[in-house]
C-alpha positions in Angstrom: -8.6 -10.9 26.2 -11.9 -8.9 26.9 -12.6 -5.7 24.7 -15.2 -4.1 26.4 -13.8 -0.6 26.4 -13.0 -1.1 22.5 -17.0 -2.7 22.7 -18.3 0.7 24.4 -16.1 2.9 21.8 -17.0 1.5 18.6 -20.6 1.7 19.8 -20.2 5.3 20.3 -18.6 5.9 17.2 -21.2 4.1 15.2 -23.6 7.0 16.3 -21.5 9.9 14.8 -19.5 7.8 12.2 -20.6 5.8 9.0 -19.5 2.4 10.2 -18.0 3.7 13.1 -14.5 4.1 11.6 -13.1 6.1 9.1 -11.5 3.4 6.6 -13.5 0.4 6.3 -11.2 -2.5 6.6 -10.9 -1.0 10.4 -14.7 -2.5 11.1 -13.7 -5.9 11.2 -16.4 -6.5 8.8 -14.3 -9.4 7.1 -13.4 -11.1 10.4 -16.6 -10.8 12.9 -16.4 -8.7 15.9 -15.7 -5.3 16.7 -12.4 -3.2 16.1 -10.0 -2.8 18.5 -9.2 0.9 19.6 -5.5 1.9 20.2 -4.5 4.5 22.7 -1.0 4.7 22.0 1.9 2.7 20.6 5.7 2.7 20.8 8.4 0.1 18.6 6.4 -2.6 17.3 3.8 -2.8 20.1 0.6 -1.7 20.6 -1.2 -0.7 23.7 -4.9 -0.8 23.9 -7.7 1.4 25.5 -8.6 -1.9 27.3 -5.4 -2.4 28.8 -4.1 -5.0 26.5 -0.4 -5.0 24.8 -0.6 -6.2 21.3 2.5 -7.4 19.0 2.0 -5.0 15.6 1.8 -7.0 12.4 0.7 -3.8 10.0 2.7 -0.8 11.4 -0.2 1.6 10.1 -0.6 -0.4 7.2 2.8 0.4 5.9 4.3 3.4 6.9 6.2 2.6 10.1 9.6 1.3 9.1 11.0 1.7 12.2 8.6 1.4 14.3 5.8 3.4 16.3 6.9 6.6 17.9 10.2 6.5 16.1 12.4 9.2 17.8 13.7 10.7 14.9 10.3 11.6 13.5 9.0 12.7 16.8 11.2 15.0 17.3 11.2 16.4 13.7 7.6 17.0 14.2 7.9 18.8 17.4 10.2 21.2 16.0 8.4 21.9 12.8 5.0 22.3 15.0 6.4 25.4 17.3 6.9 27.0 14.1 3.5 26.8 13.0 1.3 23.6 11.5 0.3 25.1 7.7 1.5 28.3 6.0 -0.5 27.6 2.3 2.9 28.8 0.9 6.2 27.1 0.0 8.9 26.2 2.8 12.2 24.8 2.0 11.4 21.1 4.0 9.4 20.6 0.7 12.3 21.0 -1.4 14.5 19.2 0.8 12.2 16.2 0.8 11.8 16.2 -2.9 15.9 16.6 -3.3 16.4 13.3 -1.2 13.2 11.4 -2.6 14.5 12.2 -6.3 18.6 11.1 -5.0 16.9 7.5 -3.7 14.4 6.5 -6.5 15.3 5.5 -10.2 14.2 7.6 -13.3 12.5 10.5 -11.6 13.4 14.1 -11.9 10.9 15.7 -9.8 8.0 14.8 -7.4 4.6 16.7 -6.4 3.1 16.1 -3.2 -0.3 15.8 -1.8 -2.0 14.4 0.8 -3.0 10.7 0.2 -2.1 7.9 -2.3 -5.5 7.8 -3.5 -4.8 11.6 -4.4 -1.7 10.8 -6.2 -2.7 7.9 -8.4 -5.7 10.1 -8.9 -3.6 12.3 -10.3 -1.2 10.8 -11.7 -3.7 8.9 -14.0 -5.0 12.4 -15.2 -1.8 13.7 -15.7 -0.7 10.1 -18.0 -3.9 11.2 -20.0 -3.1 14.9 -20.4 0.8 13.6 -21.7 -0.5 11.2 -24.0 -3.9 12.8 -25.1 -5.5 9.2 -24.4 -8.3 8.7 -22.1 -8.1 4.7 -21.7 -6.2 2.9 -18.8 -5.6 -0.2 -17.8 -5.6 -1.6 -14.3 -5.6 -5.3 -12.0 -7.9 -6.9 -10.5 -7.2 -6.8 -6.7 -4.9 -4.1 -7.1 -6.1 -0.9 -5.4 -5.1 2.0 -6.3 -7.4 4.1 -4.2 -11.2 5.0 -3.9 -11.0 7.5 -7.5 -13.7 6.8 -9.2 -11.6 5.7 -11.9 -10.2 2.4 -10.3 -14.0 1.1 -8.4 -14.0 -0.7 -11.0 -14.7 -4.7 -11.5 -14.6 -7.0 -14.1 -16.4 -6.9 -17.4 -17.9 -10.1 -19.4 -14.9 -11.0 -21.0 -11.0 -10.1 -21.6 -11.6 -7.2 -23.7 -14.7 -6.1 -22.4 -14.7 -2.7 -20.7 -15.3 -2.8 -16.7 -18.3 -2.0 -15.1 -18.7 0.0 -11.6 -18.1 -1.5 -7.9 -19.2 0.9 -5.8 -22.9 3.4 -6.1 -21.6 6.9 -7.4 -19.2 5.5 -10.5 -20.6 6.4 -13.3 -20.7 4.1 -16.4 -18.9 6.5 -18.5 -16.2 6.6 -15.6 -15.8 2.5 -15.5 -16.0 2.4 -19.5 -12.5 4.2 -19.8 -11.1 1.7 -17.1 -9.9 -2.0 -18.9 -9.4 -4.8 -16.5 -6.4 -7.5 -16.7 -5.2 -10.1 -14.5 -2.5 -10.0 -12.5 0.7 -11.8 -13.3 -1.1 -12.7 -16.8 0.4 -10.6 -19.3 -1.4 -12.1 -22.2 -4.6 -10.8 -20.4 -2.8 -7.3 -20.9 -1.6 -8.1 -24.7 -5.3 -8.8 -25.7 -6.4 -5.7 -23.9 -3.9 -3.3 -25.7 -4.4 -4.7 -28.7 -8.3 -4.4 -28.4 -7.8 -0.9 -27.6 -4.9 0.2 -30.4 -4.1 3.9 -29.8 -6.6 4.5 -27.1 -4.8 3.6 -24.1 -3.0 6.5 -21.9 -1.6 4.4 -19.0 -1.0 0.8 -17.5 -1.1 1.0 -13.6 0.0 -1.5 -11.4 1.1 -2.1 -7.8 4.4 -3.9 -8.7 4.1 -6.0 -5.2 0.0 -5.9 -4.7 -1.2 -5.8 -1.1 -4.3 -5.6 -1.2 -5.1 -9.2 -2.4 -2.3 -10.4 0.4 1.1 -10.1 -0.9 1.2 -11.5 -4.0 4.9 -12.1 -6.0 4.9 -11.1 -9.5 6.1 -13.5 -11.4 9.4 -13.7 -13.7 8.7 -11.7 -16.9 5.4 -10.1 -16.0 6.6 -6.7 -15.3 9.6 -6.5 -17.4 6.7 -7.7 -20.5 4.2 -4.4 -18.7 7.5 -2.6 -19.9 8.0 -4.2 -23.3 4.0 -3.4 -24.5 4.5 -0.1 -23.1 7.5 0.6 -25.2 6.0 -0.8 -28.0 2.6 0.9 -28.0 3.6 4.2 -26.8 1.3 3.7 -23.3 2.9 4.8 -19.9 3.6 2.5 -17.0 2.4 3.8 -13.8 3.9 1.9 -11.1 1.7 2.4 -7.7 4.1 2.2 -4.7 2.4 3.8 -1.9 2.7 0.5 -0.4 6.3 -0.6 -1.3 8.0 3.2 -1.9 10.9 3.3 0.7 9.7 -0.2 2.3 11.4 -2.9 -0.1 14.5 -0.4 -0.9 15.4 2.8 -1.0 14.7 3.0 -4.6 11.4 0.6 -3.8 9.9 -1.7 -6.2 11.8 -0.1 -9.6 15.1 -1.3 -7.9 13.9 -4.8 -6.5 12.8 -5.9 -9.7 14.8 -3.9 -12.3 12.0 -2.2 -14.3 11.8 1.2 -14.8 8.2 3.0 -14.8 6.9 6.1 -16.3 5.2 7.7 -13.3 5.8 6.4 -10.0 3.3 6.8 -7.0 4.3 7.1 -2.9 2.3 7.0 0.3 2.9 5.9 3.5 6.8 5.4 4.5 7.2 8.9 2.7 5.3 10.6 4.7 6.6 9.2 8.0 3.2 8.1 9.4 1.6 11.5 9.0 -0.8 11.7 5.5 1.1 12.2 2.5 1.1 10.9 -0.6 3.7 11.8 -3.6 3.8 11.2 -7.4 7.2 11.5 -9.6 8.2 11.3 -13.2 10.8 12.6 -15.5 10.8 16.3 -15.8 9.7 15.9 -19.7 6.6 14.4 -18.5 6.1 16.2 -15.0 6.4 19.6 -17.0 3.2 18.8 -18.2 1.7 19.6 -14.8 0.5 23.3 -13.5 1.5 25.6 -13.5 4.1 24.8 -15.7 2.0 22.7 -17.9 -1.5 22.7 -18.3 -2.8 19.7 -16.5 -4.3 21.1 -13.1 -3.6 19.5 -9.6 -3.9 21.2 -6.4 -4.2 21.1 -2.8 -4.3 23.3 0.1 -2.2 21.4 2.5 -0.2 19.6 0.1 3.4 20.1 1.0 2.2 20.5 5.2 5.2 21.5 6.9 4.6 19.0 9.6 4.1 16.4 6.8 7.3 17.2 4.9 9.2 17.1 8.5 8.4 13.5 9.2 9.0 12.5 6.0 12.2 14.1 5.7 13.2 12.2 8.8 12.0 8.9 7.7 14.1 9.0 4.4 16.9 10.4 6.1 17.0 7.9 8.7 16.3 5.1 5.6 19.3 6.5 3.9 21.5 6.6 7.0 20.5 3.0 7.9 20.3 1.1 4.2 20.8 -2.2 6.3 16.9 -1.6 7.4 15.8 -3.3 4.4 17.9 -6.6 4.9 16.4 -6.9 8.7 13.1 -6.5 7.7 13.3 -9.5 5.0 15.0 -11.7 7.3 12.4 -11.0 10.3 9.9 -11.5 8.0 11.2 -15.0 6.6 11.5 -16.0 10.2 8.2 -15.3 10.8 7.3 -17.3 7.4 9.0 -20.1 8.2 7.6 -20.4 12.0 4.0 -20.5 10.2 4.6 -22.6 8.0 6.1 -25.1 9.9 3.2 -24.8 12.3 0.8 -25.1 9.8 2.1 -27.8 8.1 2.6 -29.8 11.3 -0.8 -29.4 12.3 -2.4 -30.2 8.2 -3.8 -27.0 7.7 -3.7 -25.8 3.6 -1.9 -22.8 3.5 0.0 -20.8 1.0 2.2 -17.9 2.3 3.5 -15.3 0.1 6.4 -13.0 0.8 8.4 -10.3 -0.7 10.4 -8.2 1.4 8.9 -7.2 4.8 5.6 -7.9 3.1 3.8 -11.3 4.0 0.0 -12.8 3.8 -0.9 -16.2 4.9 -3.5 -18.0 2.5 -5.3 -20.5 3.6 -5.3 -22.8 0.2 -2.9 -24.9 -1.0 -2.7 -23.8 -4.5 -0.3 -20.7 -5.5 -1.8 -17.3 -4.9 -1.2 -15.6 -8.1 -3.8 -13.1 -8.4 -7.0 -12.1 -7.0 -8.9 -15.2 -8.6 -6.5 -17.3 -6.4 -6.8 -15.1 -3.7 -10.2 -15.3 -3.2 -10.4 -19.6 -3.4 -8.7 -19.2 0.1 -10.7 -20.5 3.3 -12.2 -17.3 5.0 -13.8 -19.2 7.9 -10.1 -20.4 8.3 -8.8 -17.3 8.3 -11.5 -15.6 10.7 -10.5 -18.5 13.4 -7.0 -17.7 12.8 -6.9 -13.9 13.0 -9.0 -13.9 16.6 -6.9 -16.6 17.8 -3.3 -14.4 17.3 -5.6 -11.7 18.5 -6.7 -13.4 21.8 -2.8 -14.1 22.2 -1.7 -10.6 22.0 -0.8 -10.6 18.2 -2.6 -8.0 15.9 -2.6 -9.3 12.1 -4.4 -7.5 9.6 -8.1 -8.2 9.9 -8.9 -8.9 6.5 -7.1 -12.1 4.3 -6.7 -9.4 1.5 -4.4 -7.8 3.2 -0.6 -7.9 3.5 1.5 -8.2 6.6 3.8 -5.1 7.0 6.7 -5.6 9.6 8.7 -3.0 11.2 12.4 -2.6 12.4 11.3 -2.2 16.0 10.0 -5.7 16.0 12.0 -8.3 18.3 12.9 -12.0 18.0 11.4 -12.0 21.5 8.2 -10.8 19.6 8.5 -13.3 17.1 9.3 -16.1 19.2 6.0 -15.0 21.1 4.1 -14.6 17.8 4.8 -18.1 16.9 4.4 -19.6 20.2 0.8 -18.0 20.0 0.0 -20.3 16.7 0.9 -23.6 18.3 -2.4 -24.4 19.7 -4.4 -23.1 17.0 
C-alpha cells in the first residue's frame, strides 16, 4: 500500500507540531517510516487519508470498547453539544456518571473527574501524599502513568537506590522521591519498603501493564503488594487508565480480587473523549479540596461532552455485560492464530494476553517485566508491523504497546488478519 497523502500530511505537520505528532508513539519512530493519517473510522475499521481501509487493533489505545463511532456515544455527544460545550459550572451529567462508576467499581465511594490519565495519576499521588503525610512513592519499571515529573524516572544503580530522571526537565529533587521496583518481583518491592521505612506514601502500579506490551501479573504478585501496603500503612494505587471498564465492569480489581486504595481511570470512562478520573473510599477522598486541604482543580474537568460520552459508554457496558466475554474470546482467537503461524515458521515468540489486551514479543523466553520485554527482537517486530500494515492490518507501532481489541471486530476481520500473516 502507498501512503503518499499521509507522507505529505506528516511533512506539513512537522513544520508546526514538534515531531509532527501530539503524542510520540504516533510518529513511528519505533518501527520506521512515517505515520498513517486517518480520515474517519467506523466499527473496527480505519479509513485513511490515502483511501485505504485498515483493521484496527488499537481502538484509540483502549477507550473504544464497542468500536469507532459507536452510535449511543455519538448520539449522546450530539444531543449534549446542542446545549453547549462547556459551562465551568456543575451539571447533572457529572453526578450521573459518578454514580454509575461508583456502582460498578469495587471499593470506591467517590470519584473526581479530570481531563487525562496523566492528570488522574498525578492528582492521585498528591492525594496519597497528603493523606499519609509521606513523600516517597514506589513505581515499577515499564509501567507508564503519564508524563508527570514523578513518573518519568528510570532505575538507579541498585534495588534500594533513588531513581534518576529519564527526561530532561525532571529535577533530581523530584526523582529522589520516586523509588523503582521490578514488576512481578515482590522481593524488589519489599527491599524498598524496608529500606525506606515509614517514608513511603504509595505504591502505584498498572495491575495489568500495557506499556511494555501486555504483561500478565504472576500469581500472588498483586496480593503481595496489598499485604505489604497493609503491613506498612502504605496506599496501593491501581492505575486502571487502560484496564478500567475494559477487563470487566469493576476493572482489574474485579478480575484479580485485589482491592486498591486509590484507582485511576481514563480511556473507556470517557467513551473516546479526553477524560481522566481518580476514586477512593470516602475517608481518603475527603482530604481533597474543597472538602479537604489537598488541592486539585481543572477548568474543563467534568466537561459535559465528555461526561455524556462516558455515561453512554458505561450504560452500554452495564446493559451488555457479556461484552467482556466476547472480547476475550476474540483475543483468544487472534492469539491462537498468530501463535500457530509463527510456530509453523519457526519464529521465536511469546504472546501475552489478558482479557482483550494482547501483545506479541519476538523472543521465546517468558516476558514478565520491562527487562524481559526489552530483550525481544525489535528488528523482527518492525518487519512484522510493516508486513501487516501493507496487508491492511493496523497494529500498535511499537513493541512496547498492547493491542486493544474492540467488539466490532468480526470473524472476517480476524480471518483476514491471520491470512495476512501467512506470508510473513
